[in-house]
C-alpha positions as CSV (number, residue, x, y, z in Angstrom):
1,M,-37.1,-9.9,12.1
2,E,-33.7,-11.6,12.1
3,L,-35.1,-14.6,10.3
4,H,-36.4,-12.3,7.5
5,I,-33.0,-10.7,7.1
6,L,-31.4,-14.2,6.9
7,E,-33.9,-15.3,4.2
8,H,-33.1,-12.2,2.2
9,S,-29.4,-12.8,2.5
10,L,-29.8,-16.4,1.3
11,K,-31.9,-15.3,-1.7
12,V,-29.2,-12.7,-2.6
13,A,-26.4,-15.2,-2.2
14,S,-28.2,-17.8,-4.5
15,I,-28.9,-15.1,-7.1
16,E,-25.3,-14.0,-7.0
17,K,-24.2,-17.7,-7.3
18,E,-26.4,-18.2,-10.4
19,G,-25.2,-14.9,-11.9
20,I,-21.6,-16.0,-11.4
21,Q,-22.3,-19.3,-13.1
22,I,-24.0,-17.7,-16.0
23,C,-21.1,-15.2,-16.4
24,T,-18.5,-17.8,-16.3
25,H,-20.5,-20.0,-18.7
26,F,-20.6,-17.1,-21.3
27,A,-17.0,-16.2,-20.8
28,F,-15.9,-19.9,-21.2
29,N,-18.0,-20.2,-24.4
30,F,-16.6,-17.0,-25.8
31,F,-13.0,-18.0,-25.0
32,F,-13.5,-21.5,-26.3
33,S,-15.0,-20.3,-29.6
34,Y,-12.1,-17.8,-29.9
35,V,-9.5,-20.5,-29.4
36,L,-11.2,-22.7,-32.0
37,K,-11.2,-19.9,-34.5
38,M,-7.5,-19.2,-33.9
39,C,-6.7,-22.9,-34.3
40,S,-8.7,-23.3,-37.5
41,S,-7.2,-20.2,-39.2
């Protein structure tokens, strides 16, 4: 039973890690494009 809980925790942790990476990737792209627009105008 404990092993099952541990596996579930690892899956949740890896999903959260991927989610954080995706969010930071989108935020970085948005910020970078915003900065480029400000520089070009």
